[in-house]
Backbone of each chain as ProteinMPNN parsed JSONL, in Angstrom:
{"seq_chain_A": "MFRAEIKVMLKKGVLDPQGGAVERSLHALEYDNVSQVRVGKYMELTLDAADREAAKQQVREMCERLLANPVIEDYTFDLVEV", "coords_chain_A": {"N_chain_A": [[-123.28, -39.397, -138.172], [-124.586, -39.549, -134.92], [-124.402, -38.882, -131.217], [-126.757, -39.668, -128.816], [-127.888, -38.667, -125.851], [-129.834, -39.349, -123.447], [-132.161, -38.839, -120.887], [-134.288, -40.036, -118.27], [-136.834, -39.668, -116.578], [-139.046, -40.009, -113.784], [-142.355, -38.591, -113.771], [-143.208, -35.427, -112.388], [-144.852, -35.669, -109.232], [-145.205, -38.382, -109.437], [-144.685, -41.047, -107.661], [-141.879, -41.619, -106.096], [-140.185, -44.323, -105.239], [-137.085, -45.237, -105.174], [-135.906, -42.973, -105.173], [-136.695, -42.144, -102.679], [-135.58, -44.13, -101.119], [-132.735, -44.138, -101.556], [-132.523, -41.396, -100.576], [-132.936, -41.866, -97.699], [-130.935, -43.314, -97.035], [-128.892, -41.59, -97.641], [-129.385, -39.788, -95.45], [-128.869, -41.527, -93.482], [-126.062, -41.987, -93.552], [-125.481, -39.538, -92.401], [-125.759, -37.323, -94.045], [-127.196, -35.065, -93.783], [-128.312, -32.428, -95.067], [-129.221, -33.042, -97.371], [-131.883, -33.163, -99.613], [-135.034, -33.811, -101.666], [-134.629, -35.806, -103.424], [-134.41, -37.604, -106.443], [-134.382, -40.313, -108.942], [-133.307, -41.474, -111.688], [-133.236, -42.742, -115.082], [-130.344, -43.057, -117.293], [-129.058, -42.93, -120.763], [-126.925, -43.607, -123.161], [-126.57, -43.761, -126.927], [-125.444, -44.334, -129.972], [-126.424, -43.12, -133.228], [-127.199, -43.467, -136.687], [-127.95, -41.124, -138.621], [-129.187, -39.464, -141.146], [-129.364, -36.334, -140.772], [-129.329, -33.972, -138.255], [-132.169, -33.318, -137.6], [-133.588, -35.636, -138.153], [-132.493, -37.34, -136.674], [-133.126, -36.372, -134.17], [-136.037, -36.73, -134.251], [-136.21, -39.644, -134.65], [-135.066, -40.501, -132.031], [-136.729, -39.237, -130.656], [-139.17, -40.8, -131.058], [-138.284, -43.536, -130.495], [-138.004, -43.1, -127.666], [-140.722, -42.82, -126.876], [-141.762, -45.254, -127.716], [-140.207, -47.344, -126.419], [-138.023, -46.804, -124.606], [-138.77, -45.073, -122.77], [-141.653, -44.641, -120.376], [-144.453, -43.197, -121.407], [-146.682, -42.771, -119.987], [-146.064, -42.4, -117.189], [-143.381, -41.339, -117.105], [-141.094, -38.766, -118.087], [-139.071, -37.873, -120.652], [-135.806, -36.391, -121.816], [-133.413, -35.143, -124.079], [-130.136, -34.917, -125.507], [-128.333, -34.249, -128.363], [-125.457, -34.961, -130.115], [-122.931, -34.697, -132.583], [-120.968, -36.827, -133.818]], "CA_chain_A": [[-123.246, -39.97, -136.804], [-124.855, -38.608, -133.496], [-124.671, -39.435, -129.893], [-127.997, -39.341, -128.211], [-127.77, -38.653, -124.46], [-131.233, -39.578, -122.743], [-132.6, -38.804, -119.265], [-135.827, -40.323, -118.46], [-137.363, -39.358, -115.125], [-140.572, -40.082, -113.46], [-143.22, -37.352, -113.92], [-143.473, -34.612, -111.153], [-145.856, -36.292, -108.669], [-145.126, -39.704, -109.295], [-143.876, -41.508, -106.192], [-140.049, -42.251, -106.632], [-139.809, -45.133, -103.882], [-136.055, -45.565, -105.316], [-135.335, -41.784, -104.919], [-136.754, -42.234, -101.032], [-134.772, -45.283, -100.523], [-131.463, -43.244, -101.808], [-132.584, -40.001, -99.773], [-133.045, -42.032, -96.606], [-129.476, -43.826, -97.032], [-127.907, -40.592, -97.515], [-129.448, -39.325, -94.08], [-128.342, -42.368, -92.54], [-124.663, -41.619, -93.611], [-125.463, -38.059, -91.901], [-125.887, -36.049, -95.069], [-128.816, -34.355, -93.339], [-128.599, -31.314, -95.661], [-129.73, -33.332, -98.837], [-133.627, -33.311, -99.891], [-135.788, -33.996, -103.034], [-133.711, -36.916, -104.332], [-135.069, -38.484, -107.68], [-133.695, -41.537, -109.435], [-134.028, -41.878, -113.034], [-132.234, -43.491, -116.152], [-129.579, -42.423, -118.196], [-128.934, -43.819, -121.471], [-126.498, -43.15, -124.358], [-126.437, -44.565, -127.927], [-124.983, -43.764, -131.69], [-127.399, -43.26, -134.152], [-126.417, -43.212, -137.88], [-128.849, -40.473, -139.231], [-129.137, -38.149, -142.154], [-129.25, -34.976, -140.249], [-129.888, -33.673, -136.903], [-133.843, -33.553, -137.362], [-134.029, -37.085, -138.547], [-131.748, -38.15, -135.421], [-134.272, -35.795, -133.213], [-137.277, -37.572, -134.745], [-136.049, -40.932, -134.234], [-134.864, -40.653, -130.704], [-138.273, -39.003, -129.402], [-140.067, -42.04, -131.267], [-137.488, -44.761, -129.401], [-138.442, -42.917, -126.294], [-142.225, -43.099, -127.037], [-142.029, -46.754, -127.901], [-139.551, -48.31, -125.912], [-137.084, -46.133, -123.645], [-139.628, -44.303, -121.618], [-143.215, -44.946, -120.316], [-144.745, -41.794, -121.393], [-147.763, -42.491, -118.924], [-145.542, -42.106, -115.729], [-142.326, -40.586, -117.244], [-140.786, -37.92, -119.097], [-137.704, -37.724, -121.164], [-135.062, -35.192, -122.307], [-132.093, -35.541, -124.577], [-129.333, -34.057, -126.194], [-127.64, -34.86, -129.535], [-123.895, -34.518, -130.175], [-122.651, -35.062, -133.821], [-119.79, -37.274, -133.889]], "C_chain_A": [[-123.663, -39.201, -135.706], [-125.065, -39.544, -132.25], [-125.609, -38.931, -129.275], [-127.736, -39.501, -126.574], [-129.102, -38.459, -123.816], [-131.417, -39.49, -121.392], [-133.89, -39.182, -119.342], [-135.969, -40.285, -116.928], [-138.951, -39.611, -114.876], [-141.094, -38.788, -113.367], [-143.084, -36.658, -112.38], [-144.854, -35.188, -110.638], [-146.084, -37.456, -108.697], [-144.459, -40.29, -108.392], [-142.839, -42.038, -106.885], [-139.584, -42.842, -105.405], [-138.03, -45.061, -103.928], [-135.466, -44.141, -104.781], [-135.39, -41.761, -103.272], [-135.835, -42.937, -100.436], [-133.124, -44.453, -100.305], [-131.45, -42.115, -100.708], [-132.139, -40.514, -98.115], [-131.748, -42.712, -96.17], [-128.605, -42.561, -96.813], [-128.008, -39.888, -96.012], [-128.663, -40.049, -93.104], [-126.555, -42.273, -92.434], [-124.372, -39.932, -92.997], [-125.35, -36.984, -92.82], [-127.26, -35.632, -94.958], [-129.22, -33.178, -94.324], [-129.113, -31.743, -97.19], [-131.348, -33.738, -98.778], [-133.89, -33.634, -101.377], [-134.961, -34.951, -103.842], [-134.793, -37.539, -105.268], [-134.092, -39.21, -108.579], [-134.329, -41.553, -110.749], [-133.076, -42.922, -113.805], [-131.483, -42.514, -117.011], [-129.034, -43.411, -119.305], [-128.132, -43.059, -122.519], [-126.599, -44.089, -125.495], [-126.204, -43.58, -129.169], [-126.103, -44.404, -132.395], [-126.739, -42.933, -135.575], [-127.61, -42.363, -138.63], [-128.415, -39.527, -140.345], [-128.633, -37.015, -141.843], [-129.913, -34.895, -138.809], [-131.422, -33.738, -136.478], [-134.225, -34.887, -137.345], [-133.994, -37.811, -137.243], [-132.79, -37.864, -134.445], [-135.265, -36.622, -133.169], [-137.068, -38.891, -134.076], [-135.879, -41.268, -132.725], [-136.186, -40.567, -129.965], [-139.182, -40.321, -129.839], [-139.373, -43.233, -130.526], [-138.081, -44.459, -128.161], [-139.742, -43.211, -125.903], [-142.67, -44.497, -126.832], [-141.51, -47.624, -126.996], [-138.701, -47.655, -124.443], [-137.709, -45.5, -122.374], [-141.044, -44.686, -121.583], [-143.825, -43.698, -120.184], [-146.014, -41.574, -120.35], [-147.015, -41.81, -117.595], [-144.04, -41.098, -116.095], [-141.949, -39.7, -118.136], [-139.074, -38.082, -119.649], [-137.05, -36.669, -121.78], [-133.808, -35.502, -123.059], [-131.31, -34.545, -125.182], [-128.697, -34.84, -127.311], [-126.362, -34.244, -129.808], [-123.447, -34.988, -131.479], [-121.082, -35.672, -133.61], [-119.097, -38.119, -135.355]], "O_chain_A": [[-123.08, -38.133, -135.521], [-125.677, -40.611, -132.217], [-125.536, -37.724, -129.049], [-127.357, -40.601, -126.17], [-129.461, -37.292, -123.659], [-130.687, -40.2, -120.701], [-134.631, -38.814, -120.253], [-135.195, -40.885, -116.182], [-139.852, -39.415, -115.691], [-140.396, -37.875, -112.924], [-142.883, -37.332, -111.37], [-145.845, -35.223, -111.368], [-147.072, -37.872, -108.093], [-143.297, -39.884, -108.365], [-142.825, -42.698, -107.924], [-138.833, -42.274, -104.612], [-137.5, -44.845, -102.838], [-134.552, -44.196, -103.959], [-134.405, -41.445, -102.604], [-135.275, -42.575, -99.401], [-132.538, -44.248, -99.242], [-130.449, -41.942, -100.013], [-131.335, -39.907, -97.407], [-131.468, -42.687, -94.972], [-127.738, -42.502, -95.942], [-127.002, -39.487, -95.425], [-127.991, -39.571, -92.19], [-125.922, -42.467, -91.396], [-123.325, -39.297, -93.125], [-124.921, -35.876, -92.501], [-128.195, -35.776, -95.745], [-130.423, -32.933, -94.421], [-129.361, -30.901, -98.053], [-131.854, -34.518, -97.971], [-132.966, -33.7, -102.188], [-134.701, -34.667, -105.011], [-135.892, -37.915, -104.862], [-133.041, -38.663, -108.912], [-135.54, -41.623, -110.961], [-132.336, -43.74, -113.259], [-131.895, -41.41, -117.366], [-128.61, -44.521, -118.984], [-128.532, -41.936, -122.826], [-126.719, -45.273, -125.179], [-126.626, -42.434, -129.322], [-126.59, -45.534, -132.336], [-125.781, -42.16, -135.603], [-128.305, -43.088, -139.342], [-127.344, -38.921, -140.338], [-127.633, -36.563, -142.403], [-130.813, -35.612, -138.37], [-131.849, -34.09, -135.379], [-135.115, -35.291, -136.596], [-134.846, -38.547, -136.745], [-133.368, -38.787, -133.872], [-135.47, -37.28, -132.149], [-137.683, -39.204, -133.057], [-136.489, -42.214, -132.226], [-136.669, -41.304, -129.106], [-139.881, -40.846, -128.973], [-140.156, -43.934, -129.885], [-138.648, -45.35, -127.529], [-140.002, -43.751, -124.828], [-143.575, -44.903, -126.102], [-142.154, -48.627, -126.686], [-138.891, -48.156, -123.334], [-137.224, -45.455, -121.244], [-141.625, -45.027, -122.613], [-143.82, -43.087, -119.115], [-146.33, -40.458, -119.939], [-147.437, -40.77, -117.088], [-143.722, -40.197, -115.318], [-142.549, -39.821, -119.204], [-138.114, -38.385, -118.94], [-137.806, -35.9, -122.373], [-133.081, -36.289, -122.453], [-131.746, -33.41, -125.374], [-128.544, -36.054, -127.173], [-126.235, -33.023, -129.719], [-123.696, -36.194, -131.46], [-120.151, -34.944, -133.265], [-117.935, -38.526, -135.341]]}, "seq_chain_B": "MFRAEIKVMLKKGVLDPQGGAVERSLHALEYDNVSQVRVGKYMELTLDAADREAAKQQVREMCERLLANPVIEDYTFDLVEV", "coords_chain_B": {"N_chain_B": [[-128.248, -22.832, -101.77], [-128.297, -25.938, -103.503], [-128.624, -27.811, -106.791], [-127.986, -31.103, -107.614], [-127.007, -32.629, -110.451], [-126.603, -35.814, -111.279], [-124.809, -38.167, -113.13], [-124.315, -41.611, -113.488], [-122.448, -44.064, -114.96], [-121.385, -47.238, -116.096], [-117.971, -48.414, -116.329], [-116.137, -48.024, -119.08], [-115.221, -50.686, -121.175], [-116.232, -52.194, -118.948], [-118.669, -54.926, -119.007], [-122.055, -54.451, -120.137], [-124.986, -55.332, -119.744], [-127.602, -54.612, -119.612], [-127.647, -52.385, -121.332], [-126.994, -53.989, -123.66], [-129.368, -55.519, -123.773], [-131.133, -53.372, -124.325], [-130.262, -52.353, -126.8], [-130.486, -54.758, -128.412], [-133.328, -54.758, -128.433], [-134.085, -52.368, -129.587], [-133.119, -52.976, -132.274], [-134.928, -55.043, -132.92], [-137.196, -53.673, -132.908], [-136.936, -52.48, -135.353], [-135.136, -50.521, -135.467], [-132.219, -50.202, -136.701], [-130.11, -48.751, -137.059], [-128.82, -48.043, -134.698], [-126.48, -48.123, -132.342], [-124.141, -49.219, -130.001], [-125.066, -48.755, -127.27], [-125.619, -47.689, -123.914], [-126.559, -47.817, -120.775], [-127.214, -46.337, -117.905], [-127.35, -44.698, -114.383], [-129.357, -41.783, -113.231], [-129.535, -39.254, -111.266], [-131.135, -36.688, -109.307], [-130.59, -34.085, -106.671], [-131.141, -31.852, -104.125], [-129.02, -29.71, -102.21], [-128.232, -28.36, -99.266], [-125.839, -26.213, -99.074], [-122.746, -24.157, -98.061], [-121.396, -23.167, -100.181], [-120.366, -23.298, -103.622], [-118.025, -24.857, -103.833], [-117.983, -26.324, -101.459], [-120.238, -27.788, -101.842], [-119.788, -29.182, -104.343], [-117.514, -30.815, -103.352], [-118.901, -32.361, -101.603], [-121.017, -33.684, -102.83], [-119.232, -35.461, -104.549], [-118.164, -37.157, -102.454], [-120.685, -38.244, -101.504], [-120.903, -39.708, -103.922], [-118.82, -41.507, -104.205], [-119.158, -42.82, -102.023], [-121.878, -43.749, -101.853], [-123.491, -43.424, -104.1], [-122.448, -44.409, -106.255], [-120.488, -47.173, -107.697], [-117.304, -47.002, -107.174], [-115.572, -49.012, -108.2], [-116.528, -50.067, -110.716], [-117.811, -48.266, -111.856], [-118.27, -44.913, -113.25], [-118.69, -41.659, -112.461], [-120.309, -38.503, -113.175], [-120.838, -34.932, -112.501], [-123.231, -32.061, -112.676], [-123.864, -28.667, -111.112], [-126.412, -26.864, -109.965], [-126.971, -23.55, -108.992], [-129.727, -22.812, -106.728]], "CA_chain_B": [[-129.093, -24.28, -102.139], [-127.509, -26.431, -105.138], [-129.392, -28.88, -107.376], [-126.979, -31.658, -108.387], [-127.425, -33.49, -111.305], [-125.393, -36.767, -111.258], [-124.965, -39.349, -114.21], [-123.483, -42.725, -113.012], [-122.271, -44.887, -115.976], [-120.635, -48.176, -115.814], [-116.576, -47.694, -116.748], [-115.547, -48.181, -120.472], [-114.779, -52.102, -121.0], [-117.205, -53.308, -118.248], [-119.942, -55.448, -119.497], [-123.172, -53.493, -119.905], [-125.89, -56.357, -120.09], [-128.54, -54.112, -119.922], [-127.318, -51.478, -122.669], [-127.142, -54.743, -124.638], [-130.737, -55.97, -123.884], [-131.563, -52.286, -124.971], [-129.922, -52.449, -128.157], [-131.503, -55.685, -129.124], [-135.027, -54.549, -128.224], [-134.45, -51.535, -130.571], [-133.143, -53.564, -133.303], [-136.367, -55.831, -132.927], [-138.297, -52.569, -133.505], [-136.382, -52.303, -136.802], [-134.038, -49.247, -135.449], [-131.126, -51.037, -137.14], [-129.003, -47.84, -137.174], [-128.489, -47.754, -133.395], [-125.401, -49.006, -131.95], [-123.298, -48.785, -128.527], [-126.094, -48.535, -126.281], [-125.2, -47.924, -122.621], [-127.393, -47.689, -119.718], [-126.763, -45.871, -116.678], [-128.516, -44.085, -113.758], [-129.39, -40.318, -113.43], [-129.893, -38.683, -110.071], [-131.102, -35.334, -109.087], [-130.939, -33.907, -105.167], [-131.217, -30.885, -103.653], [-128.032, -29.776, -101.367], [-127.897, -27.084, -98.511], [-124.221, -26.228, -98.888], [-122.144, -22.902, -97.932], [-120.917, -22.385, -101.269], [-120.266, -24.291, -104.691], [-116.707, -25.638, -103.67], [-118.32, -27.332, -100.339], [-121.156, -28.682, -102.708], [-119.026, -30.203, -105.133], [-117.018, -31.895, -102.552], [-119.727, -33.354, -100.713], [-121.37, -34.616, -103.944], [-118.204, -36.192, -104.984], [-117.929, -37.813, -101.331], [-121.657, -39.12, -101.524], [-120.925, -40.549, -105.038], [-117.606, -42.496, -103.691], [-119.26, -43.61, -100.677], [-123.013, -44.648, -101.994], [-124.546, -43.308, -105.265], [-121.829, -45.219, -107.413], [-119.596, -48.05, -107.449], [-116.347, -46.497, -107.946], [-114.959, -50.207, -108.781], [-116.9, -50.572, -111.981], [-118.715, -46.974, -112.231], [-117.69, -43.59, -113.397], [-119.819, -40.55, -112.383], [-119.967, -36.728, -113.571], [-122.303, -34.231, -112.139], [-123.376, -30.699, -112.79], [-124.433, -28.172, -109.999], [-127.317, -25.471, -110.353], [-127.612, -22.923, -107.78], [-131.218, -22.848, -107.004]], "C_chain_B": [[-128.632, -24.747, -103.551], [-128.516, -27.574, -105.586], [-128.262, -29.482, -108.237], [-127.719, -32.549, -109.3], [-126.529, -34.531, -111.809], [-125.856, -37.792, -112.532], [-123.782, -40.344, -113.663], [-123.57, -43.865, -114.391], [-121.305, -46.142, -115.657], [-119.23, -48.051, -116.756], [-116.789, -48.296, -118.154], [-114.778, -49.654, -120.34], [-115.598, -53.066, -119.857], [-118.561, -53.666, -118.93], [-121.167, -54.768, -119.222], [-124.464, -54.257, -120.504], [-126.855, -55.53, -120.646], [-128.662, -53.13, -120.896], [-127.605, -52.666, -123.794], [-128.524, -55.273, -124.95], [-131.454, -54.892, -124.76], [-131.739, -52.309, -126.635], [-130.633, -53.619, -128.917], [-133.033, -55.611, -129.241], [-134.923, -53.197, -129.441], [-134.136, -51.976, -132.062], [-134.301, -54.543, -133.574], [-137.283, -54.901, -133.33], [-137.99, -52.083, -134.578], [-135.44, -50.788, -136.776], [-132.359, -49.761, -135.489], [-129.794, -50.161, -137.051], [-128.483, -47.21, -135.961], [-127.632, -48.537, -133.037], [-124.775, -48.243, -130.432], [-124.058, -48.137, -127.663], [-125.316, -48.617, -124.717], [-126.067, -47.434, -121.832], [-126.753, -47.341, -118.689], [-127.751, -45.254, -115.589], [-128.256, -42.469, -113.619], [-130.045, -39.864, -112.094], [-130.117, -37.156, -109.954], [-131.341, -35.243, -107.511], [-130.757, -32.577, -104.993], [-130.022, -30.673, -102.402], [-128.029, -28.291, -100.545], [-126.534, -26.982, -98.17], [-123.93, -24.524, -98.883], [-121.872, -22.375, -99.23], [-120.573, -23.582, -102.431], [-119.1, -25.127, -104.366], [-117.053, -26.768, -102.566], [-119.417, -28.327, -101.092], [-120.523, -29.583, -103.304], [-118.285, -31.341, -104.486], [-117.905, -32.978, -101.899], [-120.424, -34.268, -101.479], [-120.211, -35.508, -104.296], [-118.072, -37.474, -103.737], [-119.125, -38.859, -101.498], [-121.412, -39.994, -102.762], [-120.106, -41.673, -104.631], [-118.41, -43.479, -102.639], [-120.698, -44.506, -101.05], [-123.689, -44.595, -103.369], [-123.676, -43.899, -106.414], [-120.738, -45.965, -106.852], [-118.06, -47.767, -107.912], [-115.3, -47.71, -108.781], [-115.128, -50.294, -110.321], [-117.69, -49.128, -112.563], [-117.914, -45.903, -112.198], [-118.915, -42.663, -113.16], [-119.264, -39.245, -112.662], [-121.327, -36.174, -112.863], [-122.182, -32.739, -112.455], [-124.008, -30.164, -111.469], [-125.011, -26.916, -110.604], [-127.451, -24.821, -109.133], [-129.186, -22.548, -107.86], [-131.685, -21.815, -105.793]], "O_chain_B": [[-128.613, -24.025, -104.548], [-129.158, -28.191, -104.736], [-127.684, -28.921, -109.168], [-128.786, -33.106, -109.042], [-125.724, -34.248, -112.696], [-127.016, -38.1, -112.805], [-122.62, -39.999, -113.451], [-124.626, -44.393, -114.737], [-120.391, -45.905, -114.866], [-119.371, -47.602, -117.893], [-117.707, -49.106, -118.276], [-113.86, -49.803, -119.533], [-115.618, -54.296, -119.848], [-119.382, -52.837, -119.324], [-121.381, -54.472, -118.046], [-124.954, -53.901, -121.575], [-127.09, -55.534, -121.854], [-129.785, -52.958, -121.369], [-128.345, -52.405, -124.743], [-128.89, -55.473, -126.108], [-132.194, -55.201, -125.694], [-132.709, -52.296, -127.393], [-131.287, -53.41, -129.939], [-133.762, -56.269, -129.984], [-135.878, -53.159, -130.217], [-134.757, -51.465, -132.994], [-134.491, -54.746, -134.774], [-138.182, -55.25, -134.094], [-138.702, -51.161, -134.975], [-135.133, -50.123, -137.766], [-131.535, -49.707, -134.576], [-128.664, -50.644, -136.986], [-127.857, -46.15, -135.968], [-127.8, -49.727, -133.303], [-124.94, -47.108, -129.987], [-123.769, -47.0, -127.287], [-124.533, -49.526, -124.441], [-126.483, -46.348, -122.235], [-125.708, -47.933, -118.417], [-128.951, -45.285, -115.863], [-127.161, -41.956, -113.851], [-131.219, -40.201, -111.935], [-129.305, -36.401, -110.49], [-132.09, -36.055, -106.968], [-130.088, -32.056, -105.885], [-130.092, -31.546, -101.537], [-127.844, -27.232, -101.145], [-126.047, -27.526, -97.178], [-124.637, -23.725, -99.497], [-122.088, -21.182, -99.442], [-120.535, -24.754, -102.055], [-119.254, -26.302, -104.698], [-116.581, -27.902, -102.643], [-119.393, -29.542, -100.896], [-120.589, -30.755, -102.935], [-118.333, -32.511, -104.862], [-117.641, -34.168, -101.732], [-120.559, -35.438, -101.122], [-120.613, -36.671, -104.253], [-117.896, -38.638, -104.098], [-118.885, -40.061, -101.614], [-121.768, -41.161, -102.601], [-120.607, -42.796, -104.681], [-118.237, -44.694, -102.536], [-120.792, -45.683, -100.701], [-124.36, -45.542, -103.781], [-124.176, -43.885, -107.539], [-120.123, -45.642, -105.836], [-117.642, -48.28, -108.949], [-114.502, -47.453, -109.683], [-114.197, -50.525, -111.092], [-118.096, -49.082, -113.725], [-116.998, -45.775, -111.386], [-120.019, -42.926, -113.639], [-118.1, -38.892, -112.472], [-122.427, -36.707, -112.712], [-121.064, -32.224, -112.487], [-124.61, -30.946, -110.734], [-124.479, -26.145, -111.403], [-128.002, -25.408, -108.202], [-129.747, -22.086, -108.854], [-132.876, -21.543, -105.639]]}, "name": "protein", "num_of_chains": 2, "seq": "MFRAEIKVMLKKGVLDPQGGAVERSLHALEYDNVSQVRVGKYMELTLDAADREAAKQQVREMCERLLANPVIEDYTFDLVEVMFRAEIKVMLKKGVLDPQGGAVERSLHALEYDNVSQVRVGKYMELTLDAADREAAKQQVREMCERLLANPVIEDYTFDLVEV"}
């Protein structure tokens, strides 16, 4: 069994309006030393796979098919054996 | 300058309907070996702080005040000097 920790972020260069909104809110709260805010998704899931290589391949496939939009998003993940 | 990588997740025991929806979608795509899906937020930001301790304290404060809802969410973060 593996626990996958997946981060999905908009690709560099893709406009991130949510990040912009968070940045403006932080400035409104007088955190003026904050910049380059980007907002993404974080997902955790448990996976019953034969080995680490099979788990890695399945997570990659699930990201490509459902969890991320590969046109505008990048994903990275870690696998922890549990 | 520090780059903060912040994860915000619903606390254990708080119903996660988005995680449930993702889990059902994965099962519909025949990834039946997946369970315990939880969905959260991931944020990155750049912070101009005097030292690591000051940066850590400010990120904690921003999480408590804006980035997370401490009633129902937990947050963790890493700081990387850049």
